[in-house]
N, C-alpha and C positions, 0 to 999 in steps of 0.2 A: 504494500500500500504506500504509494508515494503522493497521495493527495494531501498537499500541505494545508488545505482548508480544514481538514478533519483534525489536524494536529495543532491548531492555534492554542496558545496558552500552555503548551507543554515545554518544560525545561529541557534543554539540550543534554544528551547523554553521550559520554565518551566511550561507553561500553559497546564494543562491536557486535555483541550478541543481543543487544537490546531490541525487543520487538514491541512496537507500539500497539496497544490493544484498544480498539474503539468499541468494544462490546458494551452495550448499554444494559442496564438492569431491566429485565422483563417485568411488565405489570402482571399482577395476578389475574386469572380469569374471573369474570364476574359470576358470582354465585346466583342461582335462581332466587327469586324474591322470597319464597317460603323458607329458604335456608339462611337468609340474612338475619343477623341479630343487631338491630339498630337500637340505639339509645337516644331518646329525645330529652333534652334538659333546657333549663332557663339559665342564662348567665347575664350578669350586670357588671362584674368587675372588669376594669381596664377598658371600658367602652364609653367613657364619658358620662356614666350614669344612665345610659340607654339600655333597655332590656332587649336581648336577642334570644331566639330559640336555636339551639344547636342540635344537629343530628350527627351522631358519631357511630362508628362501627361498620361502615359500608366496606365490603370486600369486593373489589373489582377494578376496572379500568377507570382512568380519570375522565374519559369521555362519558362513560355510563353514569358516573357520579355527577358530572356537569348536567347531563340530561335530566336526571332525577331532581337536581336542584332547580332547574328551569321549570320543570313541571310543577313542583311544589310552590315555587314563587308565583307562578301563574294562577294556580288554584287558590292560593291564599290572598292574592292581590297585593302583595308587598314586595319589597326589594330584598336583596341578600347577595351572598356570594359563596364560592367554594374555595376554601383555603386549607392546606395541610391535611387533606383527607376528611374534612368535615364540612357539613353544610351550615351556613350561617343565614338565618332568616330573621328579618327585622320584626320586632314586636313580640309580645308574649302570646304565641299561638300554639302552645304545646299540645293542648287537647285536639285542636283542629288538625295539626300535623300528624298526630298519632292516628286519628280517625282516617285521614286520607291515605296514610301508608298502609293501614290494615285493609282498606278497601281495595288497594292495588295488590294485595297478596303478601305483604310484609308482615307475617303473623308473629314473628319474634320481636316485635317492636314494644318497647316499654317507655 
């Protein structure tokens, strides 16, 4: 592999046997909805006093998590984001989020 664009940011090595590895970490496969164990909670700390609803425990690809977040935000009519493997939904909507997730087959939701 001599593509220099893939090696940007790598420190030069004088070792003649050095082999640059570009392998990325594979994302886990998305579990079916009935096998997911999602945890829904409310958090206020570190958010300027504003309350948010957090959904944690999703096992799957980042795209699937993003799609789930978009669906939840649309159904709740609020904003939010996906960061560090968790969904952040604005406002205190814990009960509504749990009901929506259970209606979509996420039976392990608490």
